[in-house]
N, C-alpha and C positions, 0 to 999 in steps of 0.2 A: 649351587650347581656348578660342577667343574667343567669349564668350557675351554680349557687350554688346548684341547684337541679339535675344537670346532672352528671352522673358517680357515682362511689363508691370508698371508701378508701380501700386500700389494707390492709388485716388483718396482714400482715407480716411487712411492712415498713410504713404503714399509708399514703403512697402517693396516691393521688387521681388519678384515672384512668377513663377516659371517656368510655373506652371499657373493663372494668374489667370482669374477669372470675369468675363465681360462682361455688364453689365446690359442687358436688352432694351429698357428705356425710355430711359435716358440714354446708353447705349452706353459708359459708363465701365467701367474695369476695377477689380476688387476682389480682395484676397487671401482666403484661406480663412477668416480670422478676421472679415472685414467683408463677406462676400458677402451676408449677410442684412440689411444696412443698408437701411432703407426709403428708396426713391427718391422725390423730390418730383415728378418728372415723371410724366405720365399716359401710359400706353401707347397709342399711336395705331394705327389699322388698318394704316398704312404702316410701322410699326416692324418691324424684322427680328426674326423668331422664331428665337432661337438654341438653343432646347431647354432653357434653364435652368429650374430649378424655380421656381415662383411663391412669392414671399415675402409675399403678402397674407394677413393674419390674418383668419380667418373665425370669429366667435364662435359658441359653442354656443347654439342657440335655445331651450334648456330654461330654464324659469323656476321658481324656488323661492320661494314666498310673494311673488310679483310682482317678485322680484329675479332678473335674468338670471344664468345660469351663466357664470362668468368663464373657463372653459376653452376651448380652441380646438376648433372643430368639425372633426373629421377624418373623420366617416363620414356618408354620406347615406342616410337612411331610404328603403328601396325602396318604401314604401307612401305616406307623406305627403311624401317628397322634401325634407325639411328636414335641415339639417346639425346633427350632435350630437357631443359629445365621447365618449370611450371609455366613460364611466360611464353615459351616457344614450342610447347608440346603438341599443339593441334596442327593439322595438315596445312591450313591456310596461314599459319604463323611462321612457317619456315619453308625454304625452297625444297619442297618434297618432290624428289625425282620420280617416285612411284606414282604420285598423284598426277604429275605432268604427263606421264606415259598413259595413264588411264584416260585423262582428258583428250589426249591426242587420238587415242583409239576411238573414243566416242565421236570426235569430229570426223574421223574417217568413215565411221558407220553412218553418220548423219549426212555426209556429203551427197550421196546419190539421191536421198530424199529431198534435200534442199535444191538440188539441181532440177529435179522433176517439178517442184513447186515453182521455181523461177520460169521453167518452160511453160507451165500452165498459165502463169501470170502474163508472160509475154504474148502467148497466143490469145488470151482474153483481151489484152489491150489492142492487139491487131484486129480482133473481131468487133471492136467497138467499146473500148475502155471497160471491159469486164461485164458488159451487158449480158452476154451469153451465159456466163457463170452465175450471175445473179438470177437470171431467168430460170436456169436449171435448178438452183437452190429453192427458189420460190415455188416452182412446180412440184418439187419433191415434198416440200412442206405442205402444200395444198393436198397432195395425195394422202399424206399422213393424217392431216386434220379430217379429211373426208372419211377415212377408214375409222378413226376414233369416233366420229359422229355416228356412223352406221352402227357401231358396236353399242354405243350408249342408247340409241333409239331402239334397237332390238331388245335391249335389257329392260327398258321401261315401257314397252309397248302394251297397249290394252286392246281388247276386242271381244268378240263373241266367244265365250269359253267352249261352246259346242264344236267349234272348228278344230279338227285334229291337229296336233302339233306339227305333223309332217306336211300339212297342207296350208300352214299359215304363211302369209306373205306380208311383211312389215313395211309400211310406208309412213313417211312424215307428211302430213297434210298441211299445205300452206294456202292461205286464202288471199285472194286479190283484194285491193283496196275497196272496191265496190261491195264485195261480200262482207268484208270486215265491218263496213258501216251499217250492215243489216243485222248484225248479231251483237249480243251483250258480252261483257268480259267473262261472265260465267259460262256462256256457250263456247267461247274461245278456249277456256280451260279444259274442256272435254277433249281437245286435240292437242294439248300442250306437249304431250309426249307422243311417241309413235302409236300407230293403230294398225292392227293386223286384220287382214281379210283372207278369204279362201282364194288361193292362187289360181283356182280354176274359174273364178268369177270373171265375167266380162267387165269391161270398164263401166258400162252402163249400170250393171248390178252393184258394182263397187260404189258408184256415185249415189245410187239410191240409199245404200247403207250409210254412207258418209253424211248425206244430207239429213237422214233420220237421226244419226248420232249427234250432229251439231244442232239440229233443230231449225233448218232453213228449207225454203222451197227450192226445188230444182229449177222451176220456171217462175220467174218473178212477175211476168206479164203474159197471160195466156193469149192476148191479142197479138203478141209478137214472140211466139214460142222460139222461133229460130234465132232471134236476136238476144233473148234474155235467158236462154237455157245455160246451165252450168256445164262446162267441159273440163276434163282432166287434161293438163298440159305438162309436157316435158320441157325443162329448161336446159339448154345446151350452151356451150361457150362460144359457138360460132353462129353465123347467120344460118337459119332465120331466128335463132335464139329461143323462140317459143314454138313448140310443135304440139298441136292438138292431137289427141289420141282418139281413134275411132271407137265408137261405143261398143262394137262387137268384139274388139280385141281382148283376149284374156290377159290377166295380170302377168302370168308367167311367160307370155309371148312378147311383151312390150320391148324388152331389151333386144331381142332378135329382130323384130320387125322395124324398130325405129332408131336403134342406136348402132347398128352394125357399120354404118358409113361414117361414124365419128370416132374420135380417139377414145382410149380407155377411160379417160377422166370424165367422159360424157356417157358412160354406160349407166344402165338403170338396174340396180341390184337392191336386195333387201336392205331397208334402212334409208334409202334415198328419198328425195322429196318429189311430191306431185303437187303442182299448183292447180287450184280450183278457181276458175275464172268464168265470168259470163261472156257469151260469144261477142257481144259488142265491144268488149275490152281488148279483144285479140286483133 
């Protein structure tokens, strides 16, 4: 095969190379060994762009004790837009002015928030070493826990299926220690979740249904009816702590009649607890 017209001679070593590279500045050809030889000509706007890789050395702009880094800058910082070598290319590896400006802007934005936090802390210490803040946090958590408990009890409640859904009132029945001693674990299991009653029932009717469900007698000693009768009791966070509910009061009226004088945390709503206790325990 005649190949005297194939390839070009290298301008540096005169060796013929079938895949010679042409310099975009001087348009001379170079072999693979001399393709990176620095050309003395300056690339003009009119010079043809042949797609060859640039051989211009760009020094890393990082300084160590006022001495510039001698490595080649191969990576451009996206923030300060300076060229750096592989060892100094990340923002935290060189004094990035853009990064410092961003951090300063963040500090200025955070300053009002930090000042407000310091003010709250100072006020808390003045009011008693943060007791008021802790108390507020605890009360908020208690409200959240109570709400979650109500939801869980309403979801798992059982009762008479004949009661229309719009008339069901869910309560969690808690037994006093005396009544617990009168029942078996199997009987306790019957009220382990919430129980729903007709909201138009009186407390007396509700107690009859609850005693029948659990399997206990509403009066344990008929010679002392007033002392051994079971009563439904509200538990509140302030004195008198335990409030017996009148037998004739309807379930849907308990909150209005007995809890209006207390805080919202002592309201009686669906999913709340009713304590069943004998009169002599109160």
